[in-house]
C-alpha positions in Angstrom: 117.4 134.6 104.7 114.6 135.2 102.2 115.2 135.7 98.5 112.2 137.3 96.7 109.7 136.4 99.4 109.1 132.8 98.4 112.6 131.3 98.4 114.1 130.7 101.9 117.7 129.8 102.7 118.1 128.4 106.2 121.5 127.6 107.8 123.6 129.2 105.2 124.9 132.0 107.5 128.4 130.3 107.8 128.9 130.0 104.1 131.4 132.4 102.5 130.1 135.3 100.5 131.5 133.9 97.2 129.7 130.6 97.6 126.6 132.3 98.8 126.3 134.3 95.6 126.4 131.1 93.6 123.9 129.3 95.9 121.5 132.2 95.6 121.7 132.0 91.8 121.2 128.2 91.8 118.2 128.6 94.2 116.6 131.3 92.1 117.1 129.3 88.9 115.6 126.2 90.5 112.6 128.2 91.8 112.0 129.7 88.4 112.2 126.3 86.7 109.6 124.9 89.2 107.3 127.8 88.5 107.7 127.6 84.7 107.2 123.8 84.6 104.9 123.0 87.5 103.0 126.2 88.0 102.8 128.3 91.1 104.3 127.3 94.4 104.1 128.9 97.8 107.6 128.4 99.0 110.9 126.7 98.2 113.0 126.2 101.3 116.7 125.2 101.2 118.1 124.0 104.5 121.9 123.5 105.2 122.9 121.3 108.1 126.4 120.3 109.3 128.7 118.5 106.9 126.8 119.8 103.8 123.5 118.0 104.3 121.0 119.9 102.0 117.3 119.5 102.4 115.0 121.2 99.8 111.3 121.5 100.3 108.9 122.7 97.6 105.5 123.7 99.0 102.7 123.9 96.5 99.0 124.4 97.1 98.1 120.7 97.1 101.4 119.0 98.1 104.9 119.2 99.6 107.9 117.6 98.0 111.1 117.1 99.8 114.6 116.0 98.8 117.8 115.5 100.8 121.4 114.9 99.9 124.7 115.0 101.7 128.2 115.3 100.2 131.6 116.5 101.2 131.2 119.2 98.5 128.5 121.7 99.1 127.7 122.2 95.4 127.5 118.5 94.7 125.1 118.1 97.6 122.9 121.0 96.3 122.9 119.8 92.7 122.1 116.2 93.7 119.2 117.3 96.0 117.8 119.4 93.2 118.0 116.6 90.7 116.3 114.2 93.1 113.5 116.7 93.7 113.0 117.4 90.0 112.3 113.7 89.5 109.6 113.9 92.2 107.8 117.0 90.9 
């Protein structure tokens, strides 16, 4: 599922609609923060695998940055993956 053309959510089809609304807001806020602080990016891809393993990939013109986190709580996994990726950018 694409949000705004340059934000992609993969594997989130089984997530309930209430959680998905929050995840979309978090993803959009993160993408805006990346754009504001680091300049333009081509794509931000959020991938959800079984047991709440989150992978986030930011594709910029000259580099790709990736972060992964897994937790029994979906939002903790997402937040920790974002924090780890922010440290790399």
